[in-house]
N, C-alpha and C positions, 0 to 999 in steps of 0.2 A: 800771374798770367802775362804773357808777352803779346804786344800788339803786332798785327801783321802789317809790315811797313810797305804797303803798296798804294800808290796814288795813280789814278788813271783819269783821262779826260777824252771827250769826243766832241767835235764841232761838226754838226751836220750841215751840208750844203745841198738843199733839196729844192726841186722844182715840182710844182703840182697844180692842181685845179680843185676848186670847191664847187660842187654841183648842189644847188639848192632846190628843195622840193617842199614848198609850203611849210617852212620852218625846219624841216629835217635837212641835213646835209651829209655828203660824203666827200672825203678828201684823199684821193690817191696821190702819192708823191714818190719821186725817184731821184737819186743823185749819188753823192759821194760824201764820205766823212773823213775828217782828219783826226787821227787817233794818236794818243801818246800814253805811255805808262812808265812810271819810275818805281823801281823796287829798291828800297834803301838798304836791304840786306839784313841778315841776322848776324850774330857774332861770328859764325863760320862761313858766311856767304857774302861775296863782294856785291856792292851796289851795281845796278844795271838800269839802262834807260833804252826805250824803244819808241820809235815814231813811224808812222806810215799812214796809209789810207785804205779805205774799204768801199766797196759798192754798198749802197744803202737804199732801202725803200721804207715807206711808211704808209699806213692806211688809217683814216680816222672817220668816225661817225659822230653825229651829235644833233642837237636841237637848239634853235634860237627862239626865246620867248619875247614877244613884243619888240622885235628888232634890237633888244638891249641885252638881256641876260642869256648867256650861252653855256650849255653843258655838253660835254663830249668825252669820247674815249678814243685812244689811238694806240697802235702798235708800231714800233720801229724795229728794224732789223738791219744790222751791218755785218757783212761777210767778207773774209779775206783768208786765203790759203787754207780753206777747209774748216776754219773756226767761225762761229757765228755768235754775235752778241745781240740779245733782244731786250726790248723795254716796253712795258705796258704802262700807260699813263691815263689819269682822269683829269678833266679840266673843268673849272667853273670860272667863267669870265664875264666881264661887262663891256659891251661895245659902246663907243662914243665917237662922235664926229669931230674932226679937227678943223672943219671949214666953217664953224660958227652956226648961228641960227639962220634959217632960211627966211628971206623976206617974202611976205605975202602980197 
């Protein structure tokens, strides 16, 4: 079996806002993505490389427990020249502060 010699990458540049509702949140985002793909070629096909950009948007929802533990889901979509790439992701995170303990 022969591997499919394609490598691709996407770097999203998104602006958005997180609206909080008693632990629940929604996160709409909009922006641009930098895309690249390299096809290394099979025996009878020459290597090829492409780079470009796409319009991108994302939407996420989730819940924060005790201002620390966060669970969420999001969908991202990037479109260019009639083709669209979508991604669905699940997230489990821990929130912590970088400004140290607060003095009482």
